[in-house]
C-alpha positions as CSV (number, residue, x, y, z in Angstrom):
1,M,0.0,0.0,0.0
2,T,1.4,3.4,-0.9
3,N,2.2,5.8,1.9
4,S,-0.6,8.3,1.9
5,R,-1.6,10.6,4.7
6,V,-5.0,11.7,5.9
7,S,-5.5,15.1,4.2
8,H,-7.2,16.6,7.2
9,R,-6.3,16.2,10.8
10,D,-9.5,14.8,12.0
11,H,-11.3,12.0,10.3
12,H,-14.7,10.6,11.4
13,V,-15.3,6.9,10.8
14,R,-18.4,4.9,11.6
15,F,-17.6,1.5,13.1
16,A,-19.6,-1.7,13.3
17,A,-18.2,-4.8,15.0
18,I,-14.5,-4.9,14.1
19,C,-11.9,-2.2,13.6
20,R,-8.6,-3.8,13.0
21,V,-5.3,-2.1,13.2
22,S,-2.4,-3.9,11.6
23,E,1.3,-3.1,11.6
24,G,3.7,-3.9,8.9
25,Q,5.7,-2.4,6.0
26,S,6.7,-4.5,3.1
27,D,4.5,-7.3,4.2
28,R,1.3,-5.2,4.3
29,P,-1.2,-6.4,1.7
30,A,-2.2,-4.1,-1.0
31,A,-5.5,-2.3,-0.9
32,G,-8.2,-4.6,-2.2
33,A,-6.3,-7.7,-1.2
34,L,-6.9,-7.5,2.5
35,P,-7.7,-10.8,4.3
36,K,-11.4,-11.5,4.3
37,R,-11.5,-11.3,8.1
38,L,-10.5,-7.7,7.9
39,L,-13.1,-6.7,5.4
40,L,-15.9,-6.6,7.8
41,G,-17.5,-3.4,6.6
42,R,-19.9,-2.9,3.7
43,P,-18.0,-2.1,0.6
44,T,-21.1,-0.9,-1.2
45,R,-22.1,1.4,1.7
46,E,-19.1,2.5,3.8
47,G,-16.2,1.4,1.6
48,A,-14.4,-0.6,4.3
49,T,-11.3,0.9,2.8
50,P,-8.1,1.2,4.8
51,I,-7.2,4.6,6.0
52,T,-3.4,4.9,6.0
53,L,-2.4,7.0,9.0
54,S,1.3,6.5,9.0
55,R,3.9,4.3,7.2
56,S,3.4,1.3,9.5
57,L,-0.1,1.7,10.8
58,T,-3.3,1.0,8.8
59,L,-6.7,1.3,10.2
60,V,-9.5,-0.6,8.5
61,S,-12.9,1.0,9.1
62,C,-15.8,-1.3,9.1
63,G,-19.5,-0.9,9.2
64,V,-22.0,1.5,10.6
65,Y,-22.6,1.2,14.3
66,R,-20.7,3.8,16.5
67,R,-19.1,7.0,15.4
68,C,-15.5,7.3,16.5
69,H,-13.2,10.3,16.3
70,V,-9.9,9.4,14.8
71,S,-6.9,11.7,14.7
72,R,-3.1,11.4,14.3
73,D,-1.0,13.2,16.9
74,K,2.4,14.7,16.3
75,E,4.1,11.5,17.5
76,G,2.4,9.4,14.9
77,Q,0.1,7.6,17.3
78,V,-3.5,6.9,16.6
79,A,-6.1,8.0,19.1
80,E,-9.5,6.4,18.8
81,R,-12.1,8.2,20.9
82,L,-15.7,7.2,21.2
83,T,-17.5,10.5,21.0
84,S,-20.3,9.2,23.2
85,R,-17.9,8.5,26.0
86,V,-14.3,9.7,26.3
87,R,-12.3,6.5,26.0
88,S,-9.0,6.4,24.2
89,I,-6.8,3.6,23.0
90,Y,-3.3,4.6,21.9
91,M,-1.4,2.5,19.5
92,G,2.3,3.1,18.9
93,A,3.9,2.7,15.5
94,R,5.4,-0.7,16.3
95,L,2.2,-2.1,17.7
96,S,0.1,-4.8,16.1
97,L,-3.4,-5.0,17.6
98,A,-6.8,-6.1,16.6
99,I,-9.6,-4.5,18.5
100,T,-13.4,-4.2,18.3
101,A,-14.8,-0.8,18.7
102,I,-17.9,-2.2,20.2
103,C,-16.3,-5.3,21.7
104,A,-17.6,-7.9,19.2
105,C,-20.7,-8.0,21.2
106,H,-22.2,-6.0,18.4
107,A,-22.9,-7.6,15.2
108,V,-21.6,-7.8,11.7
109,S,-23.6,-9.0,8.7
110,A,-23.5,-12.3,6.8
111,E,-22.2,-10.5,3.8
112,D,-19.5,-8.8,5.9
113,M,-18.1,-12.1,7.0
114,G,-18.4,-13.9,3.6
115,S,-21.1,-16.3,4.8
116,R,-23.3,-14.9,2.1
117,P,-21.9,-14.3,-1.4
118,R,-21.1,-10.6,-1.9
119,Q,-23.0,-10.6,-5.2
120,T,-26.1,-11.6,-3.3
121,Q,-28.3,-8.7,-2.3
122,V,-28.8,-8.2,1.4
123,V,-32.3,-9.6,2.3
124,T,-33.9,-7.1,4.7
125,T,-37.6,-8.1,4.1
126,R,-39.3,-11.3,3.1
127,T,-42.5,-13.0,4.0
128,V,-42.1,-15.1,7.1
129,V,-44.5,-18.1,7.1
130,A,-45.7,-19.6,10.4
131,R,-45.1,-23.3,10.4
132,A,-47.6,-25.9,11.6
133,V,-46.5,-27.2,15.0
134,V,-48.1,-30.2,16.6
135,R,-46.7,-29.9,20.2
136,S,-47.0,-27.1,22.8
137,R,-43.7,-25.4,23.7
138,D,-42.1,-26.5,26.9
139,A,-41.7,-22.9,28.0
140,E,-42.9,-20.4,30.6
141,L,-44.1,-16.9,29.9
142,I,-44.0,-14.1,32.5
143,L,-46.5,-11.2,32.7
144,I,-44.8,-7.9,32.2
145,P,-47.3,-5.2,33.5
146,G,-47.9,-2.0,31.7
147,G,-45.8,0.9,33.0
148,T,-43.9,4.0,32.2
149,V,-40.1,3.9,32.1
150,Q,-37.1,5.7,30.6
151,I,-35.9,4.4,27.3
152,G,-32.3,5.2,26.3
153,D,-29.4,6.9,28.0
154,D,-28.2,10.4,27.4
155,D,-24.8,9.4,28.8
156,G,-24.4,6.4,26.5
157,P,-23.5,6.1,22.9
158,F,-25.2,8.5,20.5
159,S,-27.5,5.8,19.2
160,E,-29.1,5.5,22.7
161,G,-30.3,9.1,22.9
162,P,-32.1,11.2,23.4
163,A,-33.7,9.4,26.4
164,F,-37.4,9.6,26.6
165,R,-40.4,8.2,28.5
166,Y,-42.3,5.2,27.2
167,T,-45.5,3.7,28.4
168,S,-46.1,0.1,27.6
169,R,-49.1,-2.1,27.7
170,P,-49.0,-5.4,29.6
171,F,-47.4,-8.3,27.6
172,L,-46.2,-11.8,28.2
173,M,-42.5,-12.5,27.8
174,D,-40.6,-15.8,27.6
175,R,-39.0,-16.4,31.0
176,T,-35.7,-17.4,29.3
177,P,-34.2,-17.0,25.9
178,V,-35.4,-19.8,23.6
179,T,-33.2,-22.8,24.2
180,V,-31.6,-25.3,21.9
181,A,-34.0,-27.9,23.1
182,Q,-37.0,-25.8,22.3
183,F,-35.7,-24.9,18.9
184,S,-34.9,-28.6,18.2
185,Q,-38.5,-29.5,18.9
186,F,-39.6,-26.8,16.5
187,V,-37.3,-28.1,13.8
188,A,-38.4,-31.7,14.4
189,D,-42.1,-30.8,14.1
190,T,-41.8,-28.6,11.0
191,G,-38.6,-29.5,9.1
192,Y,-37.5,-25.9,9.3
193,R,-34.1,-25.0,7.9
194,T,-32.3,-21.9,9.2
195,D,-30.6,-19.2,7.1
196,A,-27.2,-20.4,8.4
197,E,-28.0,-23.9,7.1
198,H,-29.1,-22.4,3.8
199,Y,-25.9,-20.3,3.4
200,G,-23.7,-23.1,4.7
201,S,-21.8,-21.0,7.2
202,A,-22.3,-18.4,10.0
203,G,-20.3,-16.0,12.1
204,A,-18.1,-16.7,15.1
205,L,-15.3,-14.7,16.8
206,D,-11.9,-16.1,16.1
207,E,-9.9,-15.3,19.3
208,N,-6.6,-16.0,17.6
209,V,-7.0,-13.0,15.4
210,G,-9.6,-11.0,17.3
211,A,-12.0,-10.9,14.4
212,W,-15.3,-12.2,13.2
213,V,-15.0,-15.0,10.6
214,A,-17.5,-17.0,8.6
215,V,-17.2,-20.6,9.8
216,K,-18.2,-23.3,7.4
217,G,-20.9,-25.6,8.8
218,A,-21.7,-23.3,11.8
219,N,-25.4,-23.3,12.6
220,W,-27.7,-23.7,15.6
221,R,-26.7,-27.3,16.1
222,R,-23.0,-26.5,16.2
223,P,-22.5,-22.7,16.6
224,K,-18.7,-22.9,16.2
225,G,-18.8,-25.2,13.1
226,H,-19.2,-28.9,12.3
227,K,-15.8,-29.8,13.9
228,R,-16.7,-28.3,17.2
229,S,-19.0,-29.3,20.1
230,A,-22.7,-29.5,19.6
231,A,-24.9,-26.9,21.3
232,L,-26.2,-27.9,24.7
233,A,-29.9,-28.4,25.1
234,N,-30.4,-26.0,28.1
235,H,-28.3,-23.1,26.5
236,P,-29.8,-20.3,24.4
237,V,-30.1,-21.2,20.7
238,T,-27.8,-19.1,18.6
239,Q,-26.8,-18.9,14.9
240,V,-30.4,-18.0,14.2
241,S,-31.3,-15.0,11.9
242,W,-34.0,-12.5,12.6
243,F,-36.1,-14.3,10.0
244,D,-35.6,-17.6,11.9
245,A,-36.6,-16.1,15.2
246,T,-39.7,-14.5,13.7
247,A,-40.8,-17.8,12.1
248,F,-40.3,-19.6,15.4
249,C,-42.4,-17.2,17.4
250,A,-45.1,-16.9,14.8
251,S,-45.5,-20.7,14.6
252,Y,-46.5,-20.7,18.3
253,G,-48.8,-17.7,18.0
254,L,-46.3,-15.3,19.4
255,R,-43.9,-12.6,18.1
256,L,-40.6,-10.9,18.9
257,P,-40.7,-8.0,21.4
258,T,-40.2,-4.4,20.2
259,E,-36.9,-3.0,21.6
260,F,-39.0,-0.7,23.8
261,E,-40.8,-3.7,25.3
262,W,-37.5,-5.4,25.9
263,E,-36.0,-2.4,27.7
264,R,-39.2,-2.0,29.7
265,A,-38.8,-5.5,31.0
266,A,-35.1,-5.1,31.6
267,R,-35.7,-2.0,33.7
268,M,-37.7,-4.2,36.1
269,G,-34.3,-5.6,37.0
270,Q,-31.6,-7.6,35.2
271,T,-30.2,-9.4,38.2
272,P,-31.7,-11.3,41.2
273,D,-31.3,-8.2,43.4
274,G,-33.1,-6.0,40.8
275,H,-30.1,-4.1,39.6
276,V,-30.3,-2.4,36.2
277,F,-26.9,-2.0,34.5
278,K,-25.6,1.4,33.4
279,A,-22.2,2.5,32.2
280,G,-19.3,1.8,34.7
281,D,-21.2,-0.7,36.8
282,P,-19.2,-3.7,38.1
283,I,-20.2,-7.2,36.9
284,E,-18.8,-8.9,40.0
285,L,-19.8,-8.5,43.6
286,S,-18.2,-10.3,46.5
287,H,-16.3,-12.6,44.1
288,R,-19.6,-13.6,42.4
289,Y,-20.3,-12.7,38.8
290,L,-23.7,-11.2,38.0
291,L,-23.9,-12.3,34.3
292,N,-22.1,-14.1,31.5
293,A,-19.8,-11.6,29.9
294,W,-16.2,-11.4,28.7
295,E,-13.4,-11.4,31.4
296,G,-9.8,-10.8,30.4
297,R,-8.0,-8.9,27.7
298,F,-10.5,-8.4,25.0
299,P,-10.7,-9.8,22.3
300,F,-7.7,-12.2,22.7
301,V,-7.8,-13.6,26.3
302,N,-11.1,-14.8,27.8
303,T,-10.3,-16.0,31.3
304,A,-13.9,-17.4,31.7
305,A,-13.8,-16.2,35.3
306,D,-17.6,-16.3,35.4
307,G,-17.5,-20.0,34.6
308,Y,-18.3,-19.9,30.8
309,R,-16.3,-19.3,27.7
310,T,-19.3,-19.1,25.4
311,T,-23.0,-19.4,26.3
312,S,-24.3,-20.5,29.7
313,P,-27.4,-22.5,30.6
314,V,-30.4,-20.2,30.8
315,G,-31.0,-19.1,34.3
316,A,-27.5,-19.9,35.4
317,F,-27.1,-16.4,37.0
318,G,-30.6,-16.5,38.7
319,A,-33.8,-14.7,37.9
320,A,-34.7,-11.0,38.2
321,P,-37.5,-10.0,40.5
322,S,-39.7,-10.0,37.5
323,G,-39.1,-13.7,37.0
324,L,-37.1,-13.2,33.8
325,T,-33.6,-14.7,33.4
326,D,-30.6,-13.7,31.2
327,M,-31.7,-10.1,30.7
328,A,-28.0,-9.1,30.8
329,G,-25.3,-11.0,29.0
330,N,-25.2,-14.6,27.7
331,V,-26.7,-13.8,24.2
332,W,-28.1,-10.7,22.4
333,E,-31.8,-11.1,21.7
334,W,-33.5,-10.1,18.4
335,T,-36.3,-7.6,18.6
336,S,-38.9,-6.7,16.0
337,S,-37.6,-3.1,15.7
338,W,-35.8,-1.6,12.8
339,Y,-32.5,0.1,13.8
340,L,-33.5,3.8,13.5
341,P,-33.0,6.9,15.5
342,Y,-35.4,7.1,18.4
343,R,-38.7,8.8,17.5
344,A,-38.3,7.9,13.8
345,P,-41.3,6.0,12.3
346,Q,-40.8,2.2,12.5
347,R,-40.5,1.3,8.8
348,E,-37.8,-0.1,6.6
349,P,-35.2,2.6,5.8
350,A,-35.7,4.0,2.4
351,D,-32.2,3.1,1.2
352,G,-33.1,-0.6,1.5
353,H,-30.3,-1.3,4.0
354,G,-32.5,-2.0,6.9
355,E,-31.1,-3.6,10.1
356,R,-32.9,-5.1,13.1
357,V,-32.2,-4.3,16.7
358,A,-31.0,-6.8,19.3
359,R,-30.8,-6.1,23.0
360,G,-29.2,-7.5,26.2
361,G,-25.5,-8.0,25.5
362,S,-23.7,-11.4,25.3
363,F,-20.8,-13.5,26.5
364,L,-18.6,-11.5,24.2
365,C,-19.3,-8.1,25.9
366,S,-16.4,-6.7,27.7
367,R,-16.7,-4.1,30.5
368,D,-13.6,-2.4,29.0
369,F,-15.4,-1.7,25.7
370,C,-19.1,-1.7,24.9
371,E,-20.8,-2.8,28.1
372,G,-23.5,-4.2,25.9
373,Y,-25.3,-5.7,28.8
374,R,-26.5,-2.3,29.9
375,A,-30.3,-2.0,29.8
376,S,-30.1,0.8,27.1
377,A,-27.5,-0.8,24.9
378,R,-28.5,-1.4,21.2
379,N,-27.1,-3.8,18.8
380,H,-28.1,-4.1,15.1
381,T,-27.4,-6.1,12.0
382,T,-29.1,-7.3,8.9
383,P,-32.0,-9.7,9.5
384,D,-30.5,-12.6,7.5
385,T,-27.3,-12.6,9.6
386,S,-26.6,-15.5,12.1
387,L,-24.0,-15.2,14.8
388,E,-22.8,-17.3,17.7
389,N,-23.9,-14.6,20.2
390,I,-27.4,-13.7,19.1
391,G,-30.5,-15.6,20.2
392,F,-34.1,-14.4,21.0
393,R,-37.2,-14.8,23.1
394,C,-40.8,-14.4,22.3
395,V,-43.7,-12.3,23.6
396,G,-47.4,-12.5,23.4
397,D,-50.7,-10.8,24.3
398,P,-51.9,-11.7,27.8
399,A,-55.6,-11.5,26.7
400,H,-55.0,-14.1,24.0
401,V,-52.6,-16.7,25.3
402,P,-52.0,-19.2,22.5
403,N,-52.5,-22.9,23.4
404,L,-49.1,-23.9,21.9
405,G,-47.1,-20.9,23.2
406,G,-46.3,-22.2,26.6
407,R,-47.4,-21.9,30.2
408,V,-48.0,-18.6,32.0
409,K,-46.0,-18.5,35.2
410,Q,-47.3,-16.5,38.2
411,V,-44.5,-14.6,39.9
412,S,-45.3,-13.7,43.5
413,T,-42.4,-11.2,43.7
414,Q,-43.5,-9.3,40.6
415,L,-45.3,-6.4,42.4
416,A,-42.4,-6.0,44.7
417,A,-40.0,-6.0,41.7
418,I,-41.9,-3.1,40.2
419,K,-41.3,-1.0,43.3
420,H,-37.8,-2.2,43.9
421,P,-35.7,0.8,45.1
422,R,-33.1,0.4,42.4
423,M,-35.5,0.5,39.5
424,T,-38.6,2.3,40.8
425,E,-41.4,2.4,38.2
426,G,-41.1,5.4,36.0
427,E,-38.0,6.9,37.4
428,P,-35.3,7.9,34.9
429,R,-31.9,6.2,35.2
């Protein structure tokens, strides 16, 4: 690559899941010949083109999630600052480092990773057909009462603001994320094939290089690929696209929650003591981890201090006062909402590049980067994308509980949860 310099001192770049900084001189690949794992942005939208900041340091911008402020100081170092929160990572001229601007807990698309051919147009809308199921789901639903809560966080990333008040109607919500066992029953009853099975590969984080890669044979049965261990029955199902999740819920007379419904439920408490995570909160108290997240030097060293390197059994960290489990960490959860600025009408973006929102954070979320387990954190990716850290749960109308949808569980602590001092009904956070 030729030695070119940024023509202006400050350069704004929009990041998605991976921003990789690579060091090298003669061994640096030419532009357009970068390894696939580095080309994680959308060439047709953002360019994903390397920005040469010095002779030996190249930054590859990728995707569309968070706006970073990138500048080159007089000593030739690169400072990457998230404009939503002052957090800098300095990289010297002899440093080789792969990082994720939003800690790989945020998503890349199937096209970005090469699990869908690049010449294939991104599928953002298609008719989802409910399948004929013959057995009731072995699942419990919790009543989430109507109420008014804050949505968003003015102190968080720009996409989480401005915060506003939202009043929800009552709804039923799956007590846990949909499990591998539940999805397996659905597949056995209907013969359903997921998008990952159709494409032949899906996304997983390669800790050796700190980047998302398309893994051949990865799907809901074996999230890391056909040569790796099978998914465990009591873990959240992953490697399911938004279309897969929508088809599953619809087949049982249910639907995906809106992102506002999801946050309303999360603000009833995300941990057994009713805590609602915000920026800077610890994830460990008295040597006990509160959720399944990333511990160690992200994205290369995961110490698994919480007991899990990938997903954990649903409910492993206890239930919130609402009765819900896994409302922070473990896996991101698809919602029905388009990724748009708050207050924008909920319809597919006019440019045809619509993405769907996921909430909750995952086992790949690091406290040092995105803190995606915060109640207000938003993730987004194209609806045909499947990743090892995205699952889902269903919701329904309490006035019309479908016979096949599951059992409604009465939670005796629910009224107390609504008035819990750490997440009082209607109080801003």
